[in-house]
C-alpha positions in Angstrom: -7.3 50.5 -28.5 -10.8 51.8 -28.2 -13.0 49.6 -26.2 -16.1 47.8 -27.2 -9.1 73.4 -53.2 -9.8 70.9 -56.0 -6.8 70.4 -58.2 -8.0 67.4 -60.2 -11.5 66.4 -61.3 -13.7 64.2 -59.2 -14.4 60.6 -60.3 -17.7 61.8 -61.6 -16.4 64.6 -63.8 -13.0 63.2 -64.9 -14.4 61.4 -67.9 -16.8 64.1 -68.9 -14.1 66.4 -70.1 -16.3 78.4 -39.3 -19.2 78.8 -37.0 -20.5 75.7 -35.1 -23.9 74.4 -36.0 -26.2 72.3 -33.8 -25.2 68.7 -33.9 -27.7 66.8 -36.0 -31.1 67.9 -34.7 -32.7 65.3 -37.0 -29.9 62.7 -37.5 -28.8 62.3 -33.9 -32.4 61.7 -32.8 -31.8 58.2 -34.0 -28.8 57.6 -31.7 -30.8 56.0 -28.9 -31.9 53.2 -31.3 -28.4 52.5 -32.7 -27.5 48.8 -32.3 -24.7 48.6 -29.7 -21.3 47.1 -30.6 -20.8 43.4 -29.8 -19.4 42.7 -26.4 -15.6 42.1 -26.2 -16.1 38.3 -25.8 -18.6 37.9 -28.6 -17.4 35.6 -31.3 -17.8 37.2 -34.8 -18.6 35.0 -37.8 -20.0 37.4 -40.3 -18.7 40.9 -41.1 -20.2 43.0 -43.9 -18.6 46.1 -45.4 -19.1 48.7 -48.0 -18.4 52.3 -49.0 -19.6 55.2 -51.2 -23.2 56.0 -50.3 -24.5 59.2 -51.8 -27.1 60.8 -49.5 -29.1 62.1 -52.5 -29.7 58.7 -54.0 -31.9 55.8 -53.1 -30.2 53.2 -51.0 -32.1 49.9 -51.4 -29.0 47.9 -50.8 -29.3 48.1 -47.0 -32.1 45.4 -47.1 -29.8 43.0 -48.9 -27.0 43.7 -46.4 -29.4 43.1 -43.5 -30.5 39.8 -45.1 -26.9 38.6 -44.9 -27.2 38.8 -41.1 -23.8 40.3 -40.3 -22.6 40.6 -36.7 -21.1 44.0 -37.7 -20.9 46.4 -40.6 -17.7 48.3 -41.5 -18.4 51.6 -43.3 -15.2 52.3 -45.3 -15.7 55.9 -46.1 -17.6 58.3 -48.4 -20.5 57.5 -46.1 -21.9 60.8 -47.3 -20.7 63.2 -50.0 -20.3 66.4 -48.0 -17.8 68.2 -50.3 -18.1 71.5 -48.5 -16.4 74.0 -46.3 -19.8 75.0 -44.7 -20.7 73.1 -41.5 -24.4 73.6 -42.1 -24.2 71.9 -45.5 -22.3 69.0 -44.0 -24.8 68.6 -41.2 -27.7 68.6 -43.7 -26.1 65.8 -45.7 -25.7 63.7 -42.6 -29.4 64.2 -41.8 -30.2 63.0 -45.3 -28.4 59.8 -44.7 -30.0 59.4 -41.2 -33.4 59.7 -42.8 -32.9 57.0 -45.4 -35.5 54.3 -44.5 -33.3 51.3 -45.3 -30.3 52.8 -43.5 -32.5 53.6 -40.4 -33.7 50.1 -40.2 -30.3 48.7 -40.7 -28.6 51.0 -38.1 -31.3 50.1 -35.5 -30.5 46.4 -35.9 -26.8 46.1 -36.9 -23.7 47.5 -35.2 -21.7 49.8 -37.4 -18.0 50.8 -37.3 -17.1 53.7 -39.6 -14.1 55.5 -40.9 -14.1 58.4 -43.4 -12.7 59.0 -46.8 -12.4 62.2 -48.7 -16.0 63.1 -49.4 -17.2 62.7 -45.8 -13.9 64.2 -44.5 -15.2 67.2 -46.5 -13.4 67.7 -49.8 -12.6 65.7 -52.9 -9.2 64.1 -52.4 -8.7 66.3 -49.3 -5.9 65.9 -46.9 -3.9 67.8 -44.2 -4.7 71.2 -45.7 -8.5 70.9 -45.4 -9.4 73.9 -43.2 -12.6 72.4 -41.6 -11.3 69.1 -40.4 -11.8 69.7 -36.7 -15.5 70.5 -37.3 -15.7 67.6 -39.7 -14.3 65.3 -36.9 -16.9 66.6 -34.5 -19.8 66.0 -36.9 -18.5 62.5 -37.8 -18.1 61.5 -34.1 -21.6 62.9 -33.2 -23.3 61.1 -36.1 -21.6 57.8 -35.4 -22.3 58.1 -31.6 -18.7 58.2 -30.4 -18.7 58.6 -26.6 -17.8 62.0 -25.2 -14.5 60.7 -23.9 -13.6 58.8 -27.1 -10.0 59.5 -28.3 -11.4 59.8 -31.8 -12.8 63.2 -30.7 -9.5 64.7 -29.7 -6.4 63.1 -31.3 -4.9 64.0 -34.6 -7.2 61.7 -36.7 -10.2 59.5 -36.1 -8.3 56.2 -36.4 -9.5 53.4 -34.1 -9.0 49.7 -33.3 -11.2 47.1 -31.7 -10.8 43.5 -30.6 -13.8 41.1 -30.4 -14.0 37.5 -29.3 -12.4 35.1 -26.8 -8.9 33.8 -27.0 -8.5 31.6 -30.1 -11.3 33.5 -31.9 -10.2 37.1 -31.6 -11.0 39.5 -34.4 -9.1 42.8 -34.5 -10.6 45.6 -36.6 -8.2 48.4 -37.5 -9.6 51.7 -38.9 -6.7 53.9 -40.1 -7.4 57.6 -40.9 -5.9 58.4 -44.3 -7.1 62.0 -44.4 -6.2 64.1 -41.3 -2.4 64.0 -41.9 -2.2 63.1 -45.6 0.4 65.2 -47.4 -0.3 66.6 -50.9 -0.8 64.3 -53.8 1.6 64.2 -56.8 -0.1 64.9 -60.1 0.6 62.5 -63.0 3.2 63.9 -65.5 1.4 64.4 -68.8 3.8 66.8 -70.5 1.4 69.7 -70.1 -1.5 67.8 -71.6 -4.9 68.3 -70.1 -5.9 65.2 -68.1 -9.4 65.1 -69.5 -8.1 65.2 -73.1 -5.6 62.5 -72.2 -8.3 60.3 -70.8 -10.5 60.8 -73.9 -7.6 59.9 -76.2 -6.9 56.7 -74.3 -10.5 55.8 -74.3 -10.6 56.1 -78.1 -7.6 53.8 -78.3 -9.2 51.3 -75.8 -6.3 51.7 -73.4 -6.5 51.4 -69.6 -7.2 54.7 -68.0 -5.4 55.4 -64.7 -6.4 58.4 -62.5 -4.5 61.7 -62.3 -2.0 60.8 -59.5 1.4 59.1 -59.4 3.7 57.6 -56.8 5.6 59.9 -54.4 8.8 58.2 -53.2 9.7 61.1 -50.9 10.3 60.0 -47.2 8.2 63.0 -46.2 5.1 61.9 -48.1 2.6 60.2 -45.8 -1.0 59.4 -45.3 -0.8 58.5 -41.6 1.7 60.8 -40.0 4.2 59.6 -37.4 2.0 59.6 -34.4 -0.6 57.4 -36.1 2.2 55.1 -37.4 3.3 54.5 -33.8 -0.3 53.8 -32.8 -0.8 51.3 -35.7 2.5 49.5 -35.1 1.5 49.1 -31.5 -1.9 47.8 -32.4 -0.5 45.2 -34.8 1.5 43.7 -31.9 -1.7 42.8 -30.1 -2.7 39.1 -30.2 -5.5 38.2 -32.6 -6.4 35.3 -34.9 -8.0 37.4 -37.6 -7.2 41.0 -38.4 -9.4 43.3 -40.6 -7.4 46.3 -41.9 -10.3 48.5 -42.9 -8.8 51.1 -45.2 -10.8 53.8 -47.0 -8.3 53.5 -50.0 -7.0 50.5 -51.8 -4.0 48.9 -50.1 -2.5 46.3 -52.4 -3.7 47.5 -55.9 -0.9 48.4 -58.2 -1.1 52.0 -59.5 -4.7 52.6 -60.4 -3.7 56.3 -60.7 -6.4 57.4 -58.2 -5.7 57.7 -54.5 -4.2 54.5 -53.1 -1.6 53.3 -50.7 0.8 52.6 -53.6 1.1 56.4 -54.3 2.8 56.8 -51.0 5.8 54.5 -51.4 7.2 54.9 -47.9 3.9 54.3 -46.2 3.2 51.2 -48.4 6.5 49.6 -47.5 6.2 50.6 -43.9 2.9 48.9 -43.6 4.2 45.6 -45.0 7.3 45.8 -42.8 5.1 46.5 -39.7 3.0 43.4 -40.4 6.3 41.4 -40.8 8.0 42.9 -37.7 5.0 42.5 -35.4 4.3 39.0 -36.8 0.7 40.2 -37.3 -0.8 37.0 -38.7 -4.3 36.6 -40.1 -4.6 40.1 -41.7 -6.9 40.8 -44.6 -7.3 44.3 -46.0 -10.7 45.9 -46.9 -11.0 49.0 -49.0 -13.5 51.3 -50.7 -13.4 54.5 -52.8 -13.2 53.1 -56.3 -16.9 52.7 -57.4 -16.2 49.1 -58.4 -15.3 45.9 -56.5 -12.3 43.6 -56.9 -9.8 41.4 -55.2 -6.1 42.3 -55.2 -3.3 40.1 -54.0 0.4 40.9 -53.4 2.8 38.0 -52.6 6.2 39.4 -53.4 8.4 40.6 -50.5 5.5 40.2 -48.1 5.4 38.1 -44.9 2.5 36.1 -46.4 0.1 36.7 -49.3 -1.6 40.0 -48.7 -5.3 40.2 -49.9 -7.1 43.5 -50.4 -10.9 43.2 -50.9 -12.4 46.4 -52.4 -16.1 47.0 -52.1 -17.5 50.2 -53.7 -20.1 51.5 -54.0 -23.3 51.2 -52.1 -24.8 53.7 -54.6 -21.9 54.7 -56.8 -20.5 53.0 -60.0 -17.7 53.8 -62.4 -17.8 53.5 -66.2 -14.2 52.3 -66.8 -11.9 49.9 -65.0 -8.5 51.4 -64.1 -5.4 49.2 -64.4 -4.4 46.9 -61.5 -1.6 44.4 -62.0 -2.6 42.7 -58.8 -6.2 42.1 -59.6 -7.4 38.5 -59.1 -10.2 37.4 -61.4 -12.8 39.8 -62.6 -14.0 43.1 -61.1 -17.7 43.8 -60.4 -18.8 47.3 -61.6 -22.4 47.5 -60.3 -23.5 48.5 -56.8 -22.2 46.1 -54.2 -21.3 45.3 -50.6 -18.8 42.8 -49.2 -19.2 40.0 -46.7 -16.5 38.1 -44.7 -17.6 34.7 -43.3 -15.2 33.3 -40.7 -15.3 29.6 -40.5 -13.6 29.0 -37.1 -14.0 25.2 -37.3 -12.0 25.0 -40.6 -9.8 28.1 -40.0 -10.8 29.8 -43.2 -12.3 33.1 -44.5 -14.9 33.1 -47.2 -15.0 36.6 -48.7 -17.7 37.7 -51.2 -18.7 40.7 -53.1 -22.5 40.7 -53.4 -24.8 42.8 -55.6 -27.7 44.9 -54.3 -30.0 41.9 -54.4 -27.6 40.0 -52.1 -26.3 37.6 -54.9 -22.6 36.7 -54.6 -20.8 38.0 -57.7 -17.1 37.3 -56.9 -15.7 35.1 -54.1 -12.4 34.0 -52.6 -11.8 31.3 -50.0 -8.7 32.2 -47.9 -7.3 29.6 -45.5 -6.0 31.2 -42.3 -3.0 28.9 -42.6 -1.9 31.0 -45.6 -1.9 34.2 -43.6 0.8 33.4 -41.0 3.7 35.7 -40.5 
C-alpha cells in the first residue's frame, strides 16, 4: 500500500463512418501548490470523482466540483487525450491541462488521486504493446507529483492503494492499472462487415449499438497481469469499512461492446471471487471511459450486491447509449462528475451523478449493511 496501432475507431469517429523530454517545465511549476493528500487518520465524508477531460476544451465543471467541497477527488483516467508516441506531444498536452484556470484552482485546494486510461496512457484502446509506456509512466508520475521513491514509478503498472481514517471509519481507495499489462482485445465478429456500416444500419433500425469488442474467455486474457493480481488480492485483505474500487473501465456493466471488465471473463470472475475470499466488505466500484454516466448493479453469484457508478465525462459526451443489462434507472448523457457522501452515523453511502452546474441528476442511497461479505 502506498502511504498517505489503432485497430478500431475511437469513440469519436466510430459513428461517423524515444528521446526523453524535460518534465513539465510549465505544468510541474504548479506542484508546490498542489493540495496534500489527507492524513492517514483523517475521516473522509465526501469523495468526488470523474473522467475524460480533453485538454483542448473548456473545463468549467471544476468550479461545480469545488462547490461540492470534496475531501478528495479521484481522477478515473483519460485525464488528458495524449494519443501519441511522441513524448514532447504528451508533455505539451499535460501542460495544457495544468494551465486550465478552473483545474489550477481546484488542484491548489483539493487533493487528487489519479489513475490512467487509454488516452493518457498514450494510445486509443492501448495495452501491453504500447511502446512508450515507460515514458508515459514517468510523465504521469511527474505530473501527479508522485514522490521519487513511489513504487508507481518503477513497478509494472501504476496501480496504487490508500487507506484513510481511524478504525471504524476507514476508507480504502484502490486504483488498478488496466493498461500496462492488458492483453490484446478481441474484435466483435461481424461476418466481415465493416463496423461503421454495421453501426449505421443498427442506428437506422433504432437498435442498441454496442462497441467493437467481445468477451475473451481465454485464461491468458487479462487486464491486470499476475503480479498486479497478487497485489490486489493482498490489498483486499486489509481492514476497511468502505472500499472504493476506482477503475478506469466499467466493472459491472453487461457487455457494452466497448472496453470493460466483462470482456475479460477470467479477470471479471477473479475480481468477484477475490472480494468473496478476502471478505472485502463495503466495496463500491467507480468507473469512467464511457462519455455518459450510469449506475450498474450485479447481484447474481456475488458476495453481496455489487454497484458500479460510472461518471464520464468532464468534457466528453456520447451520442448513443450502448446496451447494459445491469443498468439501474436512467443514464445521464451530458457532462458530469460523481460524488460519494459517507454518512458514518447512519452507515450509508449516498452516491450522485451531478451535471456541470452541480445539480444532482441521478442518485442512489446504498446502506453499508447491504455491502457485507
